[in-house]
ZAVOTOR-373445 format. One line per 4 residues: number of its first residue (from 1); for each residue z, x, y of C-alpha. Coordinates in steps of 0.001 Angstrom, whole numbers, plus 500000, padded with zeros to 6 digits. Example, Ala and Ser with C-alpha at 12.3 -4.5 7.8 and 13.67 -1.06 7.14 Angstrom:
<recs>
1 = 507800 512300 495500 ~ 507140 513670 498940 $
</recs>
This chain:
<recs>
1 = 901319 381986 402333 ~ 903379 382073 399149 ~ 904888 378732 398098 ~ 903670 377012 401336 $
5 = 900795 374618 401621 ~ 901176 372879 405005 ~ 898288 370478 404637 ~ 899844 369213 401475 $
9 = 903313 369011 402635 ~ 902581 367579 406147 ~ 899975 365090 404640 ~ 902406 363831 402093 $
13 = 905096 363399 404483 ~ 902872 361314 406741 ~ 901681 359409 403740 ~ 905088 358344 402733 $
17 = 905936 357323 406297 ~ 902683 355300 406667 ~ 903286 353579 403234 ~ 906954 352652 404175 $
21 = 905902 351228 407614 ~ 903108 349107 405938 ~ 905458 347890 403087 ~ 908218 346931 405642 $
25 = 905670 345313 408118 ~ 904066 343166 405281 ~ 907530 342099 404001 ~ 907880 340119 407244 $
29 = 904959 337960 406265 ~ 904602 337962 402454 ~ 908032 337452 400882 ~ 906614 337982 397198 $
33 = 903459 338220 395252 ~ 902866 334539 395263 ~ 902636 334546 399150 ~ 899952 337163 398734 $
37 = 898012 335605 396035 ~ 898021 332282 397931 ~ 896503 333711 400943 ~ 892756 332886 400404 $
41 = 891517 334945 403303 ~ 893132 337880 401911 ~ 892009 337400 398329 ~ 888538 336742 399628 $
45 = 888541 340066 401289 ~ 889606 341735 398048 ~ 886742 340245 396226 ~ 884264 341390 398974 $
49 = 885485 344915 398761 ~ 884904 344892 394943 ~ 881655 343089 394972 ~ 878360 344916 394315 $
53 = 876930 343204 397508 ~ 880159 344126 399419 ~ 882179 347283 399246 ~ 881285 348116 395778 $
57 = 884855 349555 395156 ~ 885032 348844 391521 ~ 888515 350054 391089 ~ 889944 347815 393762 $
61 = 892348 344985 392431 ~ 890549 341733 391491 ~ 893654 339857 392804 ~ 896001 341456 395373 $
65 = 899847 341588 394723 ~ 902277 342743 397223 ~ 902225 346260 395773 ~ 898487 346731 395613 $
69 = 898133 345255 399112 ~ 900561 347913 400419 ~ 898819 350633 398657 ~ 895408 349553 399916 $
73 = 896269 349037 403502 ~ 898310 352444 403553 ~ 895459 354200 402022 ~ 893112 352843 404743 $
77 = 895548 353705 407467 ~ 896147 357239 406050 ~ 892485 357975 405651 ~ 891496 356931 409207 $
81 = 894589 358550 410845 ~ 896040 361789 409117 ~ 893257 362533 406645 ~ 890575 362336 409153 $
85 = 892757 364418 411733 ~ 893035 367198 409083 ~ 889448 367623 408823 ~ 888289 366944 412323 $
89 = 890663 368796 414669 ~ 890444 372261 413081 ~ 886941 372308 414226 ~ 887933 373071 417718 $
93 = 889374 376408 416973 ~ 888169 377324 413493 ~ 884646 376005 412906 ~ 883619 376682 416429 $
97 = 883962 380294 415746 ~ 880607 380865 414003 ~ 881290 384232 412155 ~ 884184 382420 410538 $
101 = 882333 379410 409488 ~ 878732 379377 409999 ~ 876814 376105 409821 ~ 874028 377675 407699 $
105 = 872761 380902 406258 ~ 869614 382060 408131 ~ 867956 384210 405358 ~ 866470 383246 402036 $
109 = 868984 382549 399257 ~ 867940 385575 397190 ~ 868459 387811 400289 ~ 871844 386336 400879 $
113 = 873078 386933 397469 ~ 872331 390619 397938 ~ 874089 391196 401354 ~ 876032 394467 401234 $
117 = 875760 395933 404652 ~ 876875 394755 408101 ~ 873368 394539 409375 ~ 872436 392134 406481 $
121 = 875408 390217 407275 ~ 874636 389757 410888 ~ 871093 388743 409830 ~ 872671 385858 407695 $
125 = 874443 384489 410759 ~ 872930 381799 412885 ~ 870922 383062 416083 ~ 872680 382855 419377 $
129 = 871148 379456 420399 ~ 872254 377754 417103 ~ 875739 379530 417255 ~ 876123 378104 420743 $
133 = 875107 374695 419628 ~ 877764 375000 416803 ~ 880414 376043 419367 ~ 879691 373175 421628 $
137 = 879395 370516 419009 ~ 882401 371362 416908 ~ 884610 372270 419940 ~ 883748 368681 421261 $
141 = 884436 366991 417896 ~ 887660 368715 417486 ~ 889049 368216 421003 ~ 888833 364386 421574 $
145 = 892354 362959 421239 ~ 893411 359367 422263 ~ 895916 357008 420871 ~ 898728 358208 418648 $
149 = 899918 357087 415210 ~ 902624 354527 415316 ~ 902342 353887 419047 ~ 900652 350554 419492 $
153 = 900092 348780 422977 ~ 899287 345309 421587 ~ 901732 342693 422831 ~ 903035 342112 419416 $
157 = 904361 345551 418889 ~ 905994 345938 422484 ~ 909583 345365 423047 ~ 908909 342676 425586 $
161 = 907624 340508 422663 ~ 911181 340171 421467 ~ 910159 340320 417936 ~ 913223 341971 416400 $
165 = 912131 342425 412866 ~ 908955 344166 413865 ~ 910751 346325 416513 ~ 913409 347451 413902 $
169 = 910591 348378 411261 ~ 908544 350036 413948 ~ 911494 351984 415168 ~ 912062 353364 411668 $
173 = 908423 354552 411574 ~ 908920 356261 414989 ~ 912124 357998 413503 ~ 910296 359137 410465 $
177 = 907353 360486 412244 ~ 909690 362305 414770 ~ 911526 364055 411888 ~ 908099 365169 410594 $
181 = 907171 366517 413941 ~ 910542 368480 414288 ~ 909977 369769 410626 ~ 906490 370970 411405 $
185 = 907491 372701 414633 ~ 910328 374434 412888 ~ 907991 375830 410088 ~ 905444 376987 412671 $
189 = 907997 378658 414800 ~ 908870 381036 412190 ~ 905256 381854 411109 ~ 902816 384192 412660 $
193 = 900150 382322 414832 ~ 897465 382924 412366 ~ 899345 381053 409664 ~ 900605 378058 411825 $
197 = 899409 374520 410921 ~ 899626 372289 413817 ~ 896792 369735 412899 ~ 899154 367147 411398 $
201 = 901721 367066 414046 ~ 902142 363181 414302 ~ 902114 363291 417981 ~ 898508 364732 417756 $
205 = 897362 362350 414867 ~ 895445 359244 416234 ~ 895772 355726 414965 ~ 892227 355760 413707 $
209 = 889087 358052 413968 ~ 888634 359145 417546 ~ 884960 360362 417203 $
</recs>
């Protein structure tokens, strides 16, 4: 599709919405860098993430600031929600079709390199039992949906909790995700079915990894 890259565009839009939500939420509790740096439990977590006997993420900040905390939490939320959704949910109707995305080649490499005929191509594809297994597995993996990004049922996030600051910020997230949803639907409506990209519709993106 000339000039269009739906995964990039949809993922970036969701990333920005998540980061804005994280920044606004943390601002309720941490007014400045000093507040973040004085949170000993938080700083201990950062050290564990970096440590060789911990997370081994050598590039993680040694001391968290407000900005680095926002970036870290937004990255975690994005990876577990939208990024995983983009890789997982296409399995149900793309990877499940074995001729399009075979899980393996079933002839020696030297024969696969020399495939030139339809018969040779069919020999390369998985046998029926393995194709059926791939269909069953990937369709299941790509079909499990529960929870929704930005929709939280913990009391802290519900209107009945009367936490006005949190409700206002959560409302902004809902508005941003709703706008992204509308934009994706509008784009898909003008594209042929084969080129539509529904996998990052916010209503279909879970809060975290489903399966």
